[in-house]
TORBA-975489 format. One line per 5 residues: number of its first residue (from 1); their letters; for each residue y negated, z negated, x negated of C-alpha. Coordinates in Angstrom, 2 decimals. Each point is the difference from the previous one (the first is absolute). Layout:
NUM	A	Y:Z:X ~ ...
***
This chain:
1	MPVQD	-125.32:-180.44:192.78 ~ -3.26:-1.84:-0.51 ~ -2.13:1.21:-2.90 ~ 0.53:-3.18:-2.00 ~ 3.79:0.22:0.28
6	NVALP	-0.04:3.72:-0.71 ~ -1.97:-0.29:-3.25 ~ 2.09:-2.96:-1.13 ~ 3.39:1.58:0.68 ~ 0.70:1.43:-3.49
11	SLRDL	-0.96:-3.36:-1.55 ~ 1.96:-2.37:2.23 ~ 2.12:-1.26:-2.86 ~ -3.20:-1.12:-1.76 ~ -1.28:-1.73:3.14
16	TDGGV	2.94:-2.30:0.57 ~ 1.11:-3.47:-1.03 ~ 3.72:-0.62:0.19 ~ 0.49:3.10:2.15 ~ -2.66:-1.01:2.52
21	VRRSR	-3.01:2.24:0.41 ~ -3.20:-1.95:-0.46 ~ -2.38:1.28:2.68 ~ -3.00:-1.33:-1.91 ~ 0.93:2.21:-2.98
26	VRDMA	0.44:2.99:2.34 ~ -3.43:-0.66:1.52 ~ -1.61:-0.42:-3.42 ~ 1.54:3.20:-1.34 ~ -0.96:1.94:3.12
31	RNLAQ	-3.56:-1.32:-0.11 ~ -0.37:0.91:-3.70 ~ 1.43:3.49:0.45 ~ -2.07:0.65:3.14 ~ -3.13:-0.99:-1.90
36	RFDIR	0.84:1.95:-3.14 ~ 0.93:3.16:1.92 ~ -2.56:-0.43:2.78 ~ 2.68:0.09:2.70 ~ -1.83:-0.53:3.26
41	GRPGQ	1.83:-1.82:2.73 ~ 1.31:-3.45:0.78 ~ 2.94:-1.34:-2.06 ~ 2.04:-0.56:3.18 ~ -0.78:3.46:1.38
46	AAGTL	2.88:2.46:0.20 ~ -0.28:2.35:-3.00 ~ 0.66:3.01:2.26 ~ -3.20:-0.69:1.92 ~ -2.24:0.34:-3.06
51	SGGNQ	-1.93:3.20:-0.60 ~ 1.79:2.62:-2.07 ~ -2.06:-0.79:-3.07 ~ 0.66:-3.73:0.26 ~ 3.71:0.64:0.52
56	QKAVI	0.00:2.11:-3.16 ~ -1.81:-2.68:-1.98 ~ 2.49:-2.63:1.24 ~ 2.94:2.15:-1.12 ~ -1.51:0.31:-3.48
61	AKWIP	-1.08:-3.66:-0.17 ~ 3.43:-1.43:0.77 ~ 1.51:1.52:-3.16 ~ -2.71:-1.03:-2.44 ~ 1.22:-3.63:-0.47
66	KRPRL	3.31:1.47:-1.24 ~ -1.89:1.55:-2.94 ~ 1.52:3.48:0.20 ~ 0.05:2.17:-3.09 ~ -0.12:3.19:2.07
71	VIFDE	-1.34:0.71:3.49 ~ 0.59:3.29:1.80 ~ -2.50:0.91:2.72 ~ 1.08:2.73:2.41 ~ -3.00:1.26:2.00
76	PTRGI	-1.79:-3.36:-0.39 ~ -3.04:0.95:2.03 ~ 1.43:2.20:2.76 ~ -1.54:-0.87:3.35 ~ -2.47:-2.64:-1.16
81	DVGAK	-3.77:-0.04:0.06 ~ -2.32:0.68:-2.94 ~ -0.74:-3.67:-0.65 ~ 3.70:-0.87:-0.17 ~ 0.61:3.02:-2.27
86	TAIYT	-2.59:-1.31:-2.43 ~ 1.63:-3.43:0.03 ~ 3.43:1.52:-0.68 ~ -1.41:2.07:-2.87 ~ -1.54:-3.16:-1.48
91	LIEEL	3.33:-1.80:0.27 ~ 1.78:2.84:-1.76 ~ -2.58:-0.03:-2.80 ~ 0.38:-3.78:-0.35 ~ 3.76:0.35:-0.31
96	TSDGV	-0.34:2.57:-2.80 ~ -2.59:-2.18:-1.74 ~ 2.55:-2.84:0.10 ~ 2.53:2.22:-1.76 ~ 2.08:0.87:3.06
101	GVIVI	1.40:3.52:0.04 ~ -1.08:1.87:3.13 ~ 1.33:3.20:1.54 ~ -2.02:1.44:2.87 ~ 1.59:2.64:2.18
106	SSELS	-2.66:1.62:2.16 ~ -0.67:3.21:1.84 ~ -3.76:-0.67:-0.31 ~ -1.03:1.83:-3.15 ~ -3.32:-1.85:-0.25
111	EVLGL	1.92:-3.27:0.03 ~ 2.32:1.16:-2.78 ~ -2.85:1.29:-2.14 ~ -2.01:-3.18:0.53 ~ 2.80:-2.38:-0.96
116	ARRVL	2.30:1.78:-2.42 ~ 0.07:-0.10:-3.77 ~ 2.73:2.61:0.10 ~ 0.96:2.39:2.84 ~ 3.50:1.32:0.51
121	VLSHG	-0.08:3.11:2.19 ~ 3.03:1.06:2.04 ~ 0.63:3.22:1.88 ~ 3.07:0.49:2.13 ~ 1.53:-3.16:-1.53
126	RQTGL	-0.44:1.14:-3.61 ~ -2.46:-1.13:-2.62 ~ -2.59:2.68:-0.65 ~ -2.39:-2.01:-2.12 ~ -0.89:-3.29:-1.62
131	LERDE	-3.74:-0.33:-0.53 ~ -2.08:-2.63:-1.77 ~ -3.07:-1.25:1.84 ~ -2.42:2.34:-1.74 ~ 2.19:3.03:0.85
136	ATEEH	0.57:-0.95:3.64 ~ -2.53:1.96:2.00 ~ 0.42:1.04:3.64 ~ 0.38:3.61:-1.07 ~ 2.58:-0.72:-2.72
141	VMALA	2.10:-2.30:2.20 ~ -0.08:2.41:2.94 ~ 0.96:2.94:-2.22 ~ 3.04:-1.93:-1.20 ~ 0.86:-1.23:3.49
146	VSG	0.26:3.53:1.39 ~ 1.57:1.57:-3.06 ~ 3.60:-1.02:0.82
***
């Protein structure tokens, strides 16, 4: 699907009049989201042809107009470049600043330590620790991760 349709999909009900999708509303929403999230590409471009980082930003952006109370990110920066990672981190911080609950699942320890206020450590599918930000050091997390 084109980027503009892709990012508008969860909000189609809000972009219709009498059951008819208003293309101008779709374009406006897509333009606003692309600008806010710095999604690089043309609105009519197939979303699958965007870079990995821009695809990731588009996936996040399309849910924001729905005003979620909780967002779960599973490996949000896997396979994307450093610039896109920074943008994703900024988006996550903005969500938390807006009062949205955020859960980040990541195998990158530096990512977890940089974003988390609290770290839940699992080993072999079992919880081995729950650390507050000031307790969550690489050494402490790794010791809990291998303790199971």
